[in-house]
N, C-alpha and C positions, 0 to 999 in steps of 0.2 A: 619341560621334559622331566620325566621321572628317572632318576639314576639308581641302578641296582648293581649288586655284586653277588656272585655265587662261586663257592669253592667246593670242590668235590669233598664229600663228607669222609671218604676213606680212600686210601691208595687203591689203585686198580692194577691188576696184573695184566701185562700184555699177552697176546696169543701169537704164536708163530704163523702169521699170515700177513701178506702185503696189503697196505692201505686198509687195515682193520679198524673200524670205527671203535673208538674208546669212549667218547662222549659226544653228545649232540646238543648244542644250545638251540632249543626249539622255540621259535617265536609263537605267540598266541595267534589265534585266527584273525583278530582285528587290529593288532598293533605290530608295527615293524620295530626292529632293533637297530641301534647304532652302536656297534661294539667298539670300544676305545682301548681295551687292553686285554691280552690273553697271556697267562703265565702257565708254564708246563715244566715239571721238574721230575727228575729221577730220584726215587726214594729207596732203592735197593741196589746192591752190587750186581754187576753183570759182567760177562766175559767179553762183550763187544759193545760198540757204539749203538746208540738208540736213535732211530730216525722218527721225526714227527712231521705232520702236515696239517694245514687248515684247508678244508674243502667245503664247497657248498653242497647241501643236502639235495638229492634228487627225489628220493622217496623215503617216507618215514619207516622206521623199523616196525616190526609186527610182534604180536603176542603180548604177554604181560610186560609192560615197560615200567622200570623203576626210575626215579628221578630225584634230584635235589632241588629245593625251592630257593630262588634268589632272595636276598634281603635288601630292603630299601636303604639307601645311604642316608636319606632323610627319614627319621622315624615317623614323621607325620604322613608319609605317603602310604598308599594301600599296597596290597600284594601285587606282585608282577604277574602278568599272564604268561610269561616265558618260563620254561623249566630247563634244567640241565639233565637231559636223559643220560643214564649210565648203564642200563642193561636192557636187553630185548630178548624175550624168551624164544622167539621163532627165527626172525631174521633181523640183522643189523640194518640201519639206514644205509641206503646207497648214495653215492656221491656223483657229481657231474663236473666236467670241466677240469682245467688245470688247477693245481694247488695255488691258493692265495699266498701262502707262506709254507716254506719247507726248511727243515734244519736237522742237524745231527749233533748229538752230544757225545762227549767221551764217556767211557764206561766208568764214571765216577759219581758216587752218591752225592746228591745235592746240585748237580749240574742241571741246566735247563735253559729255557727261553722265556723272555718277557717281550712280547710283540706289542708295540704301541701303534695305534692308528689315529692320526691327527683328525681334527674336525673336518668333515662331519662324521667320521668313524667309518667302520666297515659295515655297510648296510645289509641287514638280513630282512627280507620282506616278510610281511604278515604271513603266517603259515609255513614259512621257510625254516631252514636250520643251518647251523654252522658246525661242521663235524671236525673234531680233533681225532686224527688217525695216527696209528702206529704204522710205520712204513717198512720196518726191517723184518723180513719173513723169518729169519733164523734166530732172532734175539728176543729173550723174554726178560722182563723186569717189572718192578712196581712203579707206577707213575701217579702223579697228582696234578690237578689243574685248578685254575681259577679264571673267571671272566668278569669283566666290568663293562656295563653297557647302559645306554639310555633306551627307554621304551617310549615310542612315539605314538 
């Protein structure tokens, strides 16, 4: 297995919307992912708690999409086919089903979550995605995330 990590290159401001996609770890067309760690942190002050959720992608976002590229944890490996999508010009990815994880942080800079998934990891099928969403409609703040995964 090829092990990769990706961290958001910059903090991202939330938008006042419920279950708003912030990032989408999008698997390549031919390789599934086994996610073993997700970290999400609050980087700015806010007046209220911040809610997060991990959800499976139903449909990809549209328009011009910007993304961050994962880095191989073994320098001898090639580039990953997965990307961490961070913005969509027209529509955000849509999600399906119940949240795989959900949590809320206090309104304190530096708080967040590290969710760990034991072997075999949280599976994202080829062509699928794992969306990190902001869940509090009335709260805005700057967030940052990272994900570590195997590409099969």
